[in-house]
N, C-alpha and C positions, 0 to 999 in steps of 0.2 A: 504494499499499500504506499509506495512513494510517490513523489511526483511524477514518476514515469510508469506508473501500473493502473490499470482500471481498478474500481473499486465496487462497483455495484455487481452484487452476486444474489443468486436467488436460491432458497432455502425451502426445505419441506416446512409446512406449518406445523408451528409448535416447537421447531428446533432452531439450534442456533450454529454458529460456525467458530472454530479457533483460528488461530493466526494464520492469515495467507500471506506469510513472507513470501513466497515463490509463487510464481502463475501455475504451476503443476498442483499446487492446496486449493488455489483460488479455482481453476477448471473443475476440479474434482466435485465443485458444489454447482455448476453449471448444468442443466438440464441437459439429458443426454452425452454426457460428457464421461471420459474415465482417463485414468493415467496414461493410459497407450492413444498413440495417435490414431484419430479414426475420421473418416471420410464424411463429409459434410455435403448433405443433399442440397441442392440448389433449390429443389421444390420447396423446401420447407421455409426459404427465403419469402417474408410476405412484404416486401415492399418494392417501389418500382426501381428497375434495373438500366441504369443509363451506359450508353456507350462512352467510351473513355475522350473518343475525339469531342463530346458535347462537353467536356469539363475543361475550366479554364482555371489556373492555378494564379491568385494575384499577388498574396502577401502571406508570408510564414508568420503563424501567430506561436508556435512554440513546440515542442518535442512531447507526444503522446506515448502511450503505452505500447504501440507497436510502429509506431514511425512519426514523421511530421504531422503537423495540423496545419492547415491554410485557410484564408479566406478565399473565396473565389465565386466563381457563377456557372452556372448549368444551363444549356439549352434545352427548354421542354418543347412541349409541342406548339406549331405555329410560330416557331424562333422566338419565344418568349425566353426572356432569360433571366433567372433567379438568385439571388445572392444565398452562397452556401457556406457554412463551415466544412472543410474536407480533411477527413481523418483518415490518413493514408497507411499503408503497410509498406515497411521498408523492403526494397528490393531484394535483399541478400536473405529475407527470412525463410527458415528450414520449413519442410512441411508440417512439423507439429504447430508452430507459429500461425502458419496458413489455417490450419484447422480451428486454433482458438479464436482468430480473427473473424473466421465465417461463424462459429458457434456465437460470438459477441454480435454480429448482424442478427441473428436469431433471437436471441435474447432482447436486444434493444428493439426489435421490431415489434414485439410484445406490447412494449408500453406506448400508451395513448392518452395523455392527460393535459390539460391548458398550462400547466405549471411543471412540466417534465419535456425537456429538450426533443423534439422530435427527430428521428431518423426518417428522412424524405425518401431517400434513395441509397442504391450502392452500384458499384462498377466492379464487374467480378471477373473483367476481360482486361489484358495488359497490366496495369497496376492495381491492385486492389484497395477501393476506397468505400468509405462510409460517407454519405454528405448530409449533414444535419443543417437545420434552420440556422439561419446567421441571426445574432442577436446583436443589434445595432449599438447599444451602449456599454458592450463588453462585460466583465465581470462585477457582481455585487459589491465585493469589498473596494474596488477601486473606485466604483460610482458612489459609495457611501463617503469616500475621503473626499471626492469630489464636491459633491452637495452638502457638506459637513458645514457648522455655523463657527467652526473653528478658525480664528482670524489668520492662524498661521498657514493654512492650506491655501494655496492661489486660486482663485476661482474668478472665471470671466463673469461678464454681466449676464450672458443667457445660461447660467446655470444656477438655478434657485435652491434654496437652502431647503432640505427635506424636512418637512413638518411631522409633528407628533402622528397624524392620521396618514402620512405617509408611511411612516416606521410601521403602523399597525398594519397597513396594506400589505407592505414587503413580509412581514412576520406570517400574517394569513395565508400567503400564497404559498409559501415555502410548506406552511404545515399541512394545507392542502396536498401538496405534491408528495410530501412523506406519507400522510394518511392513505394515499393511492398506492404507493409502493409498499407499504405494510400491508394492504389489502392483498396485494399480487405476491406476496411472500418474497420481497425482496428485501436486503440488508444493504444500506448505502456505503457504510464503513468510512467515509471521508466527508461526510456532511460538513461545510464550511463555506461562507459567504464567496470564498474565491471560487469555489464550485458551482455557484449559482450565477446564471446571465439574466442581463438586463436588456429587454427591448422597449419598443416605442409604448408610450403611455404608460411606463412604470410596469409592466409585465415582468416579472419574475419567473424563471424557469430553473429547475434543478439540472445539473448536467453531471458528465461523468467523463469530460475529456482527460482529467489527469494530468494537465500540462505541466511540465518540468520546464519552470521559467525561475531564472535567478531571483526574483522578486520575491518568490515565496520559498526560498531555500531555507529559509530560518523557521518555517511553519512545521519542518520535519527532523525528525531526531531518530538516531540508530540507538535503540536500547541494546547494550550488550552486543549480539552478535544477530540480533533480528534485521529485518528492513527497516528502511526509514517509514518511521511512524509520525501521525500528525498528533503527538501527544497532549497538545493543548487544548485540543477537542474531545481527547478520548475519557471514557470512564474509567474508573479505578479497576473494573473487572477486565477492561481490556489490556490495559496497561500490565496489571499483575499476573493474568492467566491468558491472556490473548483470546479473550472470550467477546465476540462480536454478535450481537442481535438487536432486535428491534428495540430493546431498552436500551444500549449503548448508544443507538443512533437518536433515541430522545435526549441522552445525557448531551451529545453533539448539538442536538438544537436548541436547548439551553444555552450555548456556548455560542451558537448562531445567534439568539435572541440579544445576547450581550454585545455581539460585533455589532449588530443593528442599532442598539440604542447608544453605543460609544461611539457610532460613526465610523467605524472600520478599524478601530485601534486593534493592535494584536493582543489577544488574551494572556494575560500575566505577562505583559510588555516588559517591565521592569526586572525580570526573572530569566535566568539562564535556563535552558530546557531540562537540565538537571534538577535545578531546583523547583522546575514545576512538577517532576516526575514526584519528588520528595513532597511538594505540598499536596498532590492529590492522593497521595498515600496518606498524609497525615490528615485528610480531610479537611482541608483548607479551600475556601472556594473564591471565586470571583466576587469582588465588592461591586456595589449598585454602579451602574455608570451613572454620570452627571445628569440631572433633569430626567432621570427614567421614572415612570410611575411606579409607584409603590407595589400596585398588582402585578405589573410586568416582572418585576425583579423576584416576586414571590412565586411566580411561577418558573422562572429560572431556578430558584432554590427548590421545587419541586421536582423538576428534570434533573436535578443532581443528587437526589435521594441517593444514600450509600447502598440501599437496598432497590436491586434492579426492578422488584415486580412492584414497588410502591411508587413508581415514577409514572405520571398519567400517560395514557395511551394517546397518539396522534389524533385519533377520533375525538377525544376529550378536550386537548389543546385545541384543535380546530374549532370546535363549538363554540368552547369557552372563548375565544378570541372574537369569533363572531360577534358572541352576545356583548362582548365589551364595547366593540366598533357600533353596534347597532345601540346601546344603551347610551354611548356618548353622542352619538347623532341625536338620539331622541332629548338629551339633557339640553343639547345645544338649541334645538327646535323650542324646548320648552323655556330655557333663557331668553330667546329672542322673542318669544310670544309675551312672557311676562316683562320684558322691557319695553315692548309696545304698548301694553295695556298701563305699565307704569308711566310710560310717557305720556299716554292719552288722559290718565288721571290726573296728571300734573299740568296738563296743558288746560283742562278743564278747570280744577282748581285755581289757576291762575286767572282763568276768565272771571271766576267769582271772586276772588280776592279784589280784584282790580274792580268789580261790582261797587264794592264798600268804600268810601271815603275813611280816610284816615289809618287804614292798613297799611303797613310798611311793606314795598315790595320786595324786600331782601329777604322777607320769611319764606317766599317759594323756594329759594335756592337753597335752604336747609332741610329740605323735605328729601 
C-alpha cells in the first residue's frame, strides 16, 4: 500500500484482510484470483474498449501501481473528444502483472456511484490502458489548501474560501462513496484527501490511482520491513496487526474529516512518522481543528474508537451528516424568518412610536 500500489480490494462479506505488503497478497483477495498466474477473459470486461489510435496522451500526472498516469483525451463516436485520466501498464510488464492489470479492470468496472471515480473504458491492444473520467480540479488535498482561509496560502481572486457548508458537502460525498464501497464489500485501505478528486461544482469522488508523487512521499512510512504505509491515516489494528477492514476505513475517514476541517493540514504535522506510530499505539488522537464544529469533532472521535466494532458504520455516518446539514438549513431558514418578523415588528412599532408626541426616537434602536 505504498504510493505506487493500488489499495482498493474486495473481500467476502463479514471478512477482513491482513497486511497486503505485496501485490501477491493483495491479488489473493481480488475475485477470481489466485497466487498463480491466471488468464483474464476479456468477456468479463464490462466497459467500452477503445482503439489505441483514438487515445491522445497530453500530460504526465504521476506514477501509478502499474505504470504512468496521464491526462489525455479519447475520441468517441462522431469524432467527439473526451478528457480522461489514462492509467497505463508499463511496456516491460510480465505476464503476471498483465493478469493483475486485467483483473483490476474487472474490479473497477463493477463500481458505479456518483462519488466513486468512473472507469470509462479500456484499451486492451498495443499498450494496455484504463481510461477514467478526468476531474478538473485535481486532488482534494491540494484543493483544500488552495481554498483555505489561511492567509499564508497564496490564492487568486477566483478561488473563493471554502465555507462550512462546503466542508459539510465534501464530507457527505466521501461518506456516500464509502457507504457504497462498504455495501459492495470493498475495503479501500488508503482513504485520504490525496486519494479523492474534485470536479466541477465541488463534486468529490474517491479514487484509487495510488500516484507516486514527491509531494506526498512524507505521507507514507515503512514500519520495520513492511511496505510503505500511510500510518497517519491508519487504525491501531492496521499498524499493530496488519488488519484492514471496513472499520479501519472508518478510522481513516475520521482522519479525512480532520483534513477537511483543517483545510489540508497533514495529520500530526508537527511529529515524525515514528512519533505518530507511538502516539497511535498510546491512544493519542488528533486535536480539534481550529473552527471545527463540536459535533463534527465528536464524530471524528467516534471514528477513532479503539474498539473497531464501536465505530459508527458508514451508513450511520452518511445519514447523520445529511441530518446535520438539513438541520442547519432549517435553522438558517428559521433564523431568516424570525429576523424578517422582527424587522417587520420593529417597523410597525417605529410607526406607532412616531404617532405619539414626546416619545424619544432612540428608544426604537434599543429593541
